[in-house]
KOLTOR-144219 format. One record per residue (C-alpha): x negated, z negated, y; residue number from 1. Coordinates in nm, 4 decimals. Example, Ala and Ser with C-alpha at 12.3 -4.5 7.8 and 13.67 -1.06 7.14 Angstrom:
BEGIN
@x -1.2300 z -0.7800 y -0.4500 nr 1
@x -1.3670 z -0.7140 y -0.1060 nr 2
***
This chain:
BEGIN
@x -0.4111 z -0.7926 y 1.2286 nr 1
@x -0.7125 z -0.7739 y 1.0021 nr 2
@x -0.7775 z -0.9735 y 0.6889 nr 3
@x -1.1046 z -1.0156 y 0.4799 nr 4
@x -0.9363 z -0.9165 y 0.1610 nr 5
@x -0.6046 z -0.8055 y 0.0152 nr 6
@x -0.5128 z -1.1527 y -0.1416 nr 7
@x -0.5385 z -1.3028 y 0.2231 nr 8
@x -0.3316 z -1.0146 y 0.3662 nr 9
@x -0.0659 z -1.0531 y 0.0911 nr 10
@x -0.0403 z -1.4210 y 0.1351 nr 11
@x 0.0096 z -1.3836 y 0.5134 nr 12
@x 0.2637 z -1.1166 y 0.4603 nr 13
@x 0.4553 z -1.3161 y 0.2084 nr 14
@x 0.4696 z -1.6183 y 0.4484 nr 15
@x 0.5748 z -1.4076 y 0.7441 nr 16
@x 0.8691 z -1.5414 y 0.9363 nr 17
@x 0.8633 z -1.2997 y 1.2374 nr 18
@x 1.2311 z -1.1919 y 1.1832 nr 19
@x 1.3793 z -1.5078 y 1.0462 nr 20
@x 1.6060 z -1.5536 y 1.3447 nr 21
@x 1.8029 z -1.2401 y 1.2675 nr 22
@x 1.8022 z -1.2378 y 0.8901 nr 23
@x 2.1379 z -1.3893 y 0.7672 nr 24
@x 1.9801 z -1.4545 y 0.4236 nr 25
@x 1.6626 z -1.5825 y 0.5511 nr 26
@x 1.3156 z -1.4266 y 0.5001 nr 27
@x 1.1688 z -1.3437 y 0.1688 nr 28
@x 0.9051 z -1.0793 y 0.1957 nr 29
@x 0.8877 z -0.8606 y -0.1184 nr 30
@x 0.5616 z -0.6799 y -0.1678 nr 31
@x 0.3413 z -0.5847 y -0.4720 nr 32
@x -0.0147 z -0.4644 y -0.4446 nr 33
@x -0.3670 z -0.4699 y -0.5961 nr 34
@x -0.6949 z -0.3291 y -0.4709 nr 35
@x -0.6912 z -0.1135 y -0.7873 nr 36
@x -0.3384 z 0.0431 y -0.7172 nr 37
@x -0.3131 z 0.4168 y -0.7515 nr 38
@x 0.0283 z 0.4929 y -0.6283 nr 39
@x 0.1743 z 0.3567 y -0.3058 nr 40
@x 0.5474 z 0.3393 y -0.2698 nr 41
@x 0.6781 z 0.2910 y 0.0744 nr 42
@x 1.0516 z 0.2276 y 0.0598 nr 43
@x 1.3098 z 0.1068 y 0.2977 nr 44
@x 1.3816 z -0.2620 y 0.2617 nr 45
@x 1.4715 z -0.4966 y -0.0330 nr 46
@x 1.8309 z -0.4993 y -0.1224 nr 47
@x 2.0292 z -0.8111 y -0.2096 nr 48
@x 1.9303 z -0.8053 y -0.5823 nr 49
@x 1.5653 z -0.7772 y -0.4893 nr 50
@x 1.5951 z -1.0442 y -0.2307 nr 51
@x 1.7336 z -1.2771 y -0.5100 nr 52
@x 1.4805 z -1.1728 y -0.7774 nr 53
@x 1.1706 z -1.1165 y -0.5496 nr 54
@x 1.0933 z -0.8208 y -0.7637 nr 55
@x 1.0822 z -0.4770 y -0.5797 nr 56
@x 1.3190 z -0.2041 y -0.6995 nr 57
@x 1.4756 z -0.4525 y -0.9455 nr 58
@x 1.8095 z -0.2668 y -0.9368 nr 59
@x 1.9737 z 0.0679 y -1.0108 nr 60
@x 1.7622 z 0.2293 y -0.7398 nr 61
@x 1.4467 z 0.1152 y -0.9277 nr 62
@x 1.5917 z 0.2490 y -1.2531 nr 63
@x 1.6405 z 0.5990 y -1.0967 nr 64
@x 1.2979 z 0.5831 y -0.9272 nr 65
@x 1.1167 z 0.5020 y -1.2408 nr 66
@x 1.2993 z 0.7874 y -1.4230 nr 67
@x 1.1887 z 1.0269 y -1.1516 nr 68
@x 0.8231 z 0.9014 y -1.1837 nr 69
@x 0.8300 z 0.9070 y -1.5692 nr 70
@x 0.7032 z 0.5538 y -1.5892 nr 71
@x 0.8222 z 0.2499 y -1.7684 nr 72
@x 0.9306 z -0.0672 y -1.6164 nr 73
@x 0.6197 z -0.2412 y -1.7457 nr 74
@x 0.3923 z 0.0265 y -1.5818 nr 75
@x 0.5866 z 0.0154 y -1.2564 nr 76
@x 0.5354 z -0.3665 y -1.2250 nr 77
@x 0.1629 z -0.3542 y -1.2790 nr 78
@x 0.0110 z -0.3969 y -0.9338 nr 79
@x -0.3199 z -0.2315 y -1.0529 nr 80
@x -0.1058 z 0.0784 y -1.0973 nr 81
@x 0.1666 z 0.0596 y -0.8222 nr 82
@x 0.1640 z -0.0926 y -0.4783 nr 83
@x 0.5028 z -0.1276 y -0.3291 nr 84
@x 0.5567 z -0.2081 y 0.0329 nr 85
@x 0.8790 z -0.1456 y 0.2139 nr 86
@x 0.9170 z -0.0645 y 0.5831 nr 87
@x 1.1010 z -0.3933 y 0.6299 nr 88
@x 0.9590 z -0.6657 y 0.3917 nr 89
@x 1.2756 z -0.8708 y 0.3726 nr 90
@x 1.6393 z -0.7963 y 0.3034 nr 91
@x 1.7987 z -0.7089 y 0.6355 nr 92
@x 2.1556 z -0.7950 y 0.5331 nr 93
@x 2.4830 z -0.5987 y 0.4972 nr 94
@x 2.6101 z -0.3504 y 0.7443 nr 95
@x 2.9376 z -0.1493 y 0.7713 nr 96
@x 2.8235 z 0.1219 y 0.5211 nr 97
@x 2.5474 z -0.0380 y 0.3207 nr 98
@x 2.2452 z -0.2497 y 0.4133 nr 99
@x 2.1211 z -0.2779 y 0.7587 nr 100
@x 1.8192 z -0.0785 y 0.8637 nr 101
@x 1.4698 z -0.2391 y 0.7840 nr 102
@x 1.3277 z -0.4622 y 1.0508 nr 103
@x 1.1046 z -0.2585 y 1.2914 nr 104
@x 0.8527 z -0.5283 y 1.3269 nr 105
@x 0.7174 z -0.5201 y 0.9688 nr 106
@x 0.5386 z -0.1858 y 0.9470 nr 107
@x 0.3365 z -0.2226 y 1.2675 nr 108
@x 0.2375 z -0.5809 y 1.1738 nr 109
@x 0.1734 z -0.5486 y 0.8078 nr 110
@x 0.1162 z -0.2004 y 0.6851 nr 111
@x -0.2277 z -0.1085 y 0.8027 nr 112
@x -0.3459 z -0.4708 y 0.7303 nr 113
@x -0.2432 z -0.4135 y 0.3661 nr 114
@x -0.3282 z -0.0542 y 0.3353 nr 115
@x -0.6817 z -0.1209 y 0.4497 nr 116
@x -0.7403 z -0.3003 y 0.1155 nr 117
@x -0.5953 z -0.0267 y -0.1042 nr 118
@x -0.8881 z 0.2103 y -0.1574 nr 119
@x -0.7788 z 0.3673 y -0.4750 nr 120
@x -0.4414 z 0.5038 y -0.3597 nr 121
@x -0.4290 z 0.8824 y -0.4477 nr 122
@x -0.0450 z 0.9309 y -0.4108 nr 123
@x 0.1844 z 0.7876 y -0.1478 nr 124
@x 0.5669 z 0.8093 y -0.1901 nr 125
@x 0.7748 z 0.7870 y 0.1293 nr 126
@x 1.1240 z 0.6870 y 0.0344 nr 127
@x 1.3981 z 0.7480 y 0.2812 nr 128
@x 1.4187 z 0.8346 y 0.6426 nr 129
@x 1.2556 z 0.5185 y 0.7923 nr 130
@x 0.9322 z 0.5698 y 0.6002 nr 131
@x 0.9300 z 0.9312 y 0.6746 nr 132
@x 0.9875 z 0.8911 y 1.0449 nr 133
@x 0.7109 z 0.6400 y 1.0618 nr 134
@x 0.4404 z 0.8208 y 0.8593 nr 135
@x 0.5118 z 1.1857 y 0.8871 nr 136
@x 0.4036 z 1.3567 y 1.2101 nr 137
@x 0.6053 z 1.6655 y 1.3165 nr 138
@x 0.8577 z 1.6200 y 1.0402 nr 139
@x 1.2003 z 1.8013 y 1.0457 nr 140
@x 1.5000 z 1.6172 y 1.2004 nr 141
@x 1.6838 z 1.5580 y 0.8786 nr 142
@x 1.5825 z 1.3839 y 0.5531 nr 143
@x 1.7094 z 1.6924 y 0.3516 nr 144
@x 1.4819 z 1.9285 y 0.5541 nr 145
@x 1.1914 z 1.6860 y 0.5267 nr 146
@x 1.2271 z 1.6591 y 0.1443 nr 147
@x 1.2617 z 2.0327 y 0.1227 nr 148
@x 0.9267 z 2.0795 y 0.2911 nr 149
@x 0.7592 z 1.8494 y 0.0409 nr 150
@x 0.4715 z 2.0899 y -0.0179 nr 151
@x 0.3589 z 2.0432 y 0.3380 nr 152
@x 0.2294 z 1.6880 y 0.2596 nr 153
@x 0.1711 z 1.7248 y -0.1189 nr 154
@x -0.0175 z 1.6540 y -0.3375 nr 155
@x -0.1078 z 1.3219 y -0.1844 nr 156
@x 0.2150 z 1.2322 y 0.0044 nr 157
@x 0.5658 z 1.2964 y -0.0989 nr 158
@x 0.8887 z 1.2540 y 0.0989 nr 159
@x 1.1878 z 1.1463 y -0.1282 nr 160
@x 1.5483 z 1.0601 y -0.0757 nr 161
@x 1.6298 z 0.6943 y -0.1512 nr 162
@x 1.7115 z 0.6741 y -0.5295 nr 163
@x 2.0092 z 0.4655 y -0.4589 nr 164
@x 2.3436 z 0.5324 y -0.6502 nr 165
@x 2.4865 z 0.5809 y -0.2993 nr 166
@x 2.2887 z 0.9050 y -0.2862 nr 167
@x 2.4324 z 1.0551 y -0.6039 nr 168
@x 2.6416 z 1.3044 y -0.4010 nr 169
@x 2.3198 z 1.4037 y -0.2130 nr 170
@x 2.1524 z 1.4685 y -0.5363 nr 171
@x 2.4460 z 1.6770 y -0.6715 nr 172
@x 2.4355 z 1.8923 y -0.3538 nr 173
@x 2.0607 z 1.9312 y -0.3656 nr 174
@x 1.9879 z 2.0173 y -0.7209 nr 175
@x 1.6541 z 2.1662 y -0.6151 nr 176
@x 1.5174 z 1.8069 y -0.5663 nr 177
@x 1.5362 z 1.7139 y -0.9319 nr 178
@x 1.4411 z 2.0662 y -1.0398 nr 179
@x 1.1432 z 2.1307 y -0.8254 nr 180
@x 1.0228 z 1.8083 y -0.6468 nr 181
@x 1.0578 z 1.5477 y -0.9122 nr 182
@x 0.8402 z 1.7326 y -1.1599 nr 183
@x 0.5740 z 1.7778 y -0.9022 nr 184
@x 0.5885 z 1.4103 y -0.8076 nr 185
@x 0.5870 z 1.3041 y -1.1702 nr 186
@x 0.2765 z 1.5315 y -1.2347 nr 187
@x 0.0779 z 1.3726 y -0.9403 nr 188
@x 0.1798 z 1.0199 y -1.0361 nr 189
@x 0.0762 z 1.0805 y -1.4078 nr 190
@x -0.2611 z 1.2168 y -1.2771 nr 191
@x -0.3032 z 0.9229 y -1.0538 nr 192
@x -0.2445 z 0.6758 y -1.3380 nr 193
@x -0.4841 z 0.8232 y -1.5842 nr 194
***
């Protein structure tokens, strides 16, 4: 799909009902963008709290992500600074071990239509395996190996683990991420926001 401007694309995306028949909590697309945005965050899918509030990363994952980026909550929610677009625009519901995977239909239908109107993006953050599988060609098989090879895509694209509290054990086992990768990401984000 193509749209004449970002407002039209965002309105259409927010009205999307393509997956309503399999969403237990119903559709509520959550997306933030402006044609002036400098950083694009492509996450997994909204969680329950985000579904209820309509505000992306409005949960402990968002707190950790903002800490990694070195930005305030106010900065993070300025669409002129941050565009936030998940792989699945709506909360997919609960699974056996956390939330279900994001709906596969969203990215092919909406991402390019929206990205086409984000000309100022200088840094893209791919959070979690779904975003990395979709956007990184020839990536390693595991998320850990993909994140370890961050320099392959830097400085314009970074692969990150999900900042969820569920990944605290991963972060403890992979201290190099917060020691090496987070400072590089923070530097590029700060450069983009200036």
